[in-house]
C-alpha positions as CSV (number, residue, x, y, z in Angstrom):
1,M,12.7,136.3,121.2
2,G,9.5,134.7,122.4
3,N,9.1,130.7,120.9
4,G,6.9,131.6,118.4
5,E,8.7,134.4,117.1
6,A,12.1,132.7,117.1
7,V,10.5,129.5,114.9
8,V,9.4,132.5,112.5
9,H,12.6,134.1,112.4
10,E,14.7,130.3,111.9
11,Y,12.2,129.1,109.4
12,F,12.3,132.2,107.6
13,F,15.8,131.8,107.2
14,R,16.7,128.2,106.9
15,R,14.2,129.1,104.1
16,L,15.5,132.1,102.6
17,A,19.7,132.5,103.6
18,P,22.1,131.5,101.0
19,P,23.3,128.1,101.0
20,H,26.9,129.3,100.5
21,Q,26.2,132.3,103.2
22,P,25.2,130.4,106.6
23,A,23.1,132.0,108.8
24,D,26.1,134.2,111.2
25,P,25.2,134.6,114.6
26,S,27.1,137.7,114.8
27,A,25.0,139.2,112.1
28,P,22.3,141.4,113.4
29,C,19.6,140.0,111.6
30,Y,20.0,136.9,112.3
31,A,20.6,136.7,115.7
32,R,18.7,139.9,116.8
33,P,15.9,140.5,114.5
34,A,12.5,142.7,115.6
35,M,10.6,140.0,115.7
36,T,8.3,141.8,116.8
37,A,4.2,141.0,116.5
38,A,4.7,144.0,114.4
39,G,7.4,142.5,112.5
40,P,9.9,144.5,110.0
41,R,9.5,148.0,108.6
42,W,8.8,147.5,105.4
43,L,9.6,150.4,103.1
44,Y,8.7,151.7,98.9
45,L,11.5,153.3,97.3
46,H,9.7,154.9,94.1
47,G,11.8,155.7,91.5
48,F,13.8,158.3,89.6
49,A,11.1,161.5,89.1
50,S,8.7,159.4,90.4
51,G,6.8,159.1,93.8
52,P,4.6,157.9,96.4
53,G,1.7,157.5,94.7
54,S,3.1,155.4,92.0
55,A,0.8,152.6,90.8
56,K,3.3,150.1,91.9
57,A,3.5,151.8,95.8
58,V,-0.7,151.7,95.8
59,H,-1.0,148.1,94.9
60,L,1.7,146.6,97.2
61,A,0.6,148.9,99.4
62,A,-3.2,147.5,99.4
63,H,-1.7,144.0,98.6
64,Y,0.5,143.9,102.5
65,A,-2.8,146.0,103.8
66,A,-5.0,142.9,103.0
67,R,-2.2,141.1,105.1
68,A,-2.0,143.0,107.8
69,V,0.8,144.4,107.1
70,H,2.2,148.1,106.5
71,L,4.1,149.4,103.6
72,E,5.9,152.4,104.2
73,R,5.6,154.4,100.9
74,L,8.4,156.5,101.2
75,D,9.3,160.1,99.5
76,V,12.9,159.9,98.7
77,R,12.9,163.0,96.5
78,R,15.4,164.0,98.7
79,P,16.4,167.2,99.4
80,S,14.5,167.9,97.1
81,M,13.4,167.0,92.7
82,E,15.7,169.6,91.7
83,H,18.8,169.0,93.5
84,L,18.7,165.2,93.8
85,R,21.1,163.4,95.8
86,L,21.3,159.6,95.6
87,S,23.6,160.0,98.8
88,A,20.5,161.9,100.5
89,M,17.8,158.9,99.4
90,I,20.5,156.8,101.4
91,A,20.3,158.4,104.5
92,H,16.6,158.9,104.0
93,V,16.0,155.1,104.3
94,R,18.3,154.6,106.6
95,D,16.9,157.0,108.7
96,G,13.2,156.3,107.6
97,I,14.6,151.8,109.0
98,G,14.2,153.6,112.7
99,G,16.9,152.6,115.3
100,P,19.8,150.0,116.3
101,A,17.2,147.8,117.1
102,D,14.7,148.0,114.2
103,R,14.6,145.8,110.6
104,A,13.7,146.5,107.2
105,V,12.8,144.7,104.1
106,L,13.2,147.3,101.4
107,F,11.1,147.2,98.3
108,G,12.7,149.4,95.8
109,S,11.4,150.5,91.7
110,S,14.2,151.9,89.4
111,L,16.2,153.9,91.1
112,G,15.3,153.2,94.1
113,G,15.7,149.5,93.2
114,L,19.3,151.4,93.4
115,T,19.0,153.2,97.1
116,A,17.3,149.7,98.3
117,A,20.6,147.7,97.4
118,R,23.3,150.3,98.5
119,V,21.1,151.2,102.1
120,A,21.3,147.3,101.9
121,E,24.6,146.8,101.0
122,Q,25.9,149.5,103.9
123,D,23.4,148.6,106.7
124,A,22.7,145.1,108.4
125,R,19.2,146.5,109.6
126,V,17.8,145.2,106.2
127,C,16.9,141.6,105.9
128,A,15.7,140.6,102.3
129,L,15.4,142.9,99.1
130,V,12.8,143.0,96.3
131,L,13.6,144.9,93.0
132,L,11.9,146.1,90.5
133,A,14.1,147.2,87.6
134,P,16.9,148.1,89.5
135,A,18.8,150.6,88.1
136,F,22.2,148.9,88.3
137,R,25.2,151.5,86.6
138,F,22.9,154.5,86.5
139,V,25.6,157.6,85.4
140,E,27.0,154.6,82.7
141,R,23.1,154.0,81.4
142,W,22.8,157.9,81.6
143,R,25.2,158.7,79.4
144,E,24.5,156.2,76.7
145,R,21.0,157.9,77.3
146,L,21.5,161.3,76.7
147,G,25.2,160.8,74.3
148,D,27.9,163.0,73.9
149,A,26.2,166.2,73.4
150,G,23.3,165.9,75.2
151,W,25.3,164.9,78.2
152,E,27.9,167.8,77.8
153,A,24.6,169.9,77.4
154,W,23.1,169.2,81.1
155,R,26.7,169.3,82.1
156,T,27.2,172.9,80.6
157,T,23.8,174.2,81.8
158,G,23.7,172.9,84.9
159,W,20.5,171.7,84.2
160,L,18.5,168.5,83.3
161,E,14.6,168.9,82.0
162,T,12.5,165.4,82.3
163,K,9.2,164.4,82.8
164,D,8.0,164.7,86.0
165,H,5.9,161.3,86.8
166,A,4.5,162.3,90.3
167,L,3.2,165.7,89.4
168,G,2.6,165.9,86.1
169,G,4.4,168.7,83.8
170,V,8.2,168.7,83.5
171,S,11.0,169.2,86.2
172,R,14.2,169.3,86.4
173,V,17.5,167.8,87.4
174,D,20.9,169.6,88.5
175,F,24.1,168.3,86.7
176,G,25.5,167.9,90.8
177,F,22.8,164.6,90.8
178,V,24.9,162.4,88.4
179,E,28.2,163.9,89.9
180,D,26.5,162.5,93.3
181,V,25.6,158.9,91.7
182,A,29.3,158.1,90.4
183,R,30.3,158.7,94.1
184,A,27.7,156.9,95.6
185,D,27.1,154.2,93.1
186,G,30.8,153.9,92.7
187,P,31.9,150.9,95.2
188,G,31.8,147.7,93.1
189,D,32.5,148.9,90.0
190,G,28.5,149.9,90.4
191,W,27.1,146.4,91.4
192,P,26.2,146.5,94.9
193,D,27.7,144.1,97.1
194,V,24.2,142.5,98.4
195,R,24.7,139.9,101.1
196,V,20.6,140.0,101.8
197,P,17.5,137.1,100.3
198,T,17.2,139.4,97.2
199,L,14.1,139.2,94.6
200,V,14.7,141.1,91.0
201,V,11.6,141.3,89.0
202,H,12.7,142.5,85.4
203,G,10.9,143.4,82.4
204,T,12.4,141.9,78.7
205,R,10.8,144.9,76.8
206,D,12.0,147.1,79.1
207,D,13.7,150.3,77.2
208,V,14.6,152.2,80.2
209,V,16.7,149.9,82.2
210,S,17.9,147.1,80.3
211,V,17.2,143.4,81.5
212,E,21.2,142.9,80.9
213,G,21.8,144.8,84.2
214,S,19.5,142.9,86.1
215,R,20.6,139.5,84.5
216,T,24.9,140.0,85.2
217,W,24.4,141.4,89.3
218,A,22.2,137.6,89.5
219,A,24.4,136.0,88.0
220,G,26.2,133.8,90.2
221,K,24.2,134.9,93.1
222,R,22.2,132.3,95.1
223,H,20.6,134.4,97.7
224,V,19.1,137.0,94.8
225,R,16.8,135.4,92.4
226,L,15.8,136.8,89.0
227,V,12.0,136.4,87.7
228,E,11.5,137.7,84.1
229,V,8.7,139.4,82.8
230,D,7.2,140.4,79.6
231,D,6.6,143.8,80.3
232,G,8.4,147.2,79.5
233,H,10.1,149.4,82.8
234,E,6.9,150.3,84.5
235,L,6.1,147.3,85.4
236,V,2.1,148.0,85.2
237,A,1.5,144.8,83.8
238,S,3.0,142.9,86.4
239,L,1.5,144.0,89.6
240,D,-0.2,140.2,90.2
241,V,3.4,138.6,89.5
242,I,5.6,140.7,91.6
243,A,2.9,140.3,94.6
244,R,2.6,136.7,94.2
245,E,6.8,136.7,93.2
246,A,7.3,139.1,96.6
247,D,4.9,137.1,98.4
248,A,6.6,134.0,97.8
249,H,10.4,135.6,98.9
250,L,8.7,136.8,102.2
251,A,6.4,134.3,103.3
252,G,8.7,133.9,106.8
253,F,7.2,137.9,107.8
254,L,3.4,137.5,106.2
255,A,1.8,136.9,109.5
256,G,-0.7,133.6,109.3
257,D,1.1,132.2,106.8
258,P,-0.5,129.1,106.0
259,A,3.6,127.5,105.2
260,L,5.0,128.6,108.5
261,P,5.3,125.9,111.4
262,S,3.0,125.6,114.0
263,A,4.9,127.8,117.2
């Protein structure tokens, strides 16, 4: 690591590392980050029945392109929308980070936010998170939303029809999806054990994923900052707020940040 890279690295973790969790020299993100000219990979994970072309993904990609940072918008419909599996989504994101020496900053919206948190829980190559209305405790919320009759109909028929925000029209997803989510999202009683600096942006008028889940998860975590906005689940009225808050959260990774000390 060159002197300039070391300065950036030290500044970022002095500014963002949780005060109760000092930098661990044995941890990959702290000791051996991929602080090359390109820095870590930045990956965006879309939500359920959404895609890489969502309004948030496009807006943030354009925002960071203007700052010479490539935010790669992953397609996390894995292996397909009909047979969606959280475990496959997690594996796809981990593959997308690259090799053992690579590092990543993850953005995740809704189900993509849950995916990002579970990847960070498992993979020390993740250095920071930006979560947008993360869909914590997914199965529990869906059972409540569908009700007993709707849940049983999904289980017995094997299929649930849902609006497809990416392709338009209606798509369907099999019951194996929630069975897989129950397994992949089981640790921690549905609350991911994330130890990296995390920004959460959540709308107080979200009627799909209640802000209460983010409040509960963020409570007592000094490395997690929750920003509540007057918006719904899609957060389309808060795109500029998201970009501004993410800029501040990830300042140590942004080239040319005026707040960075000179090398």
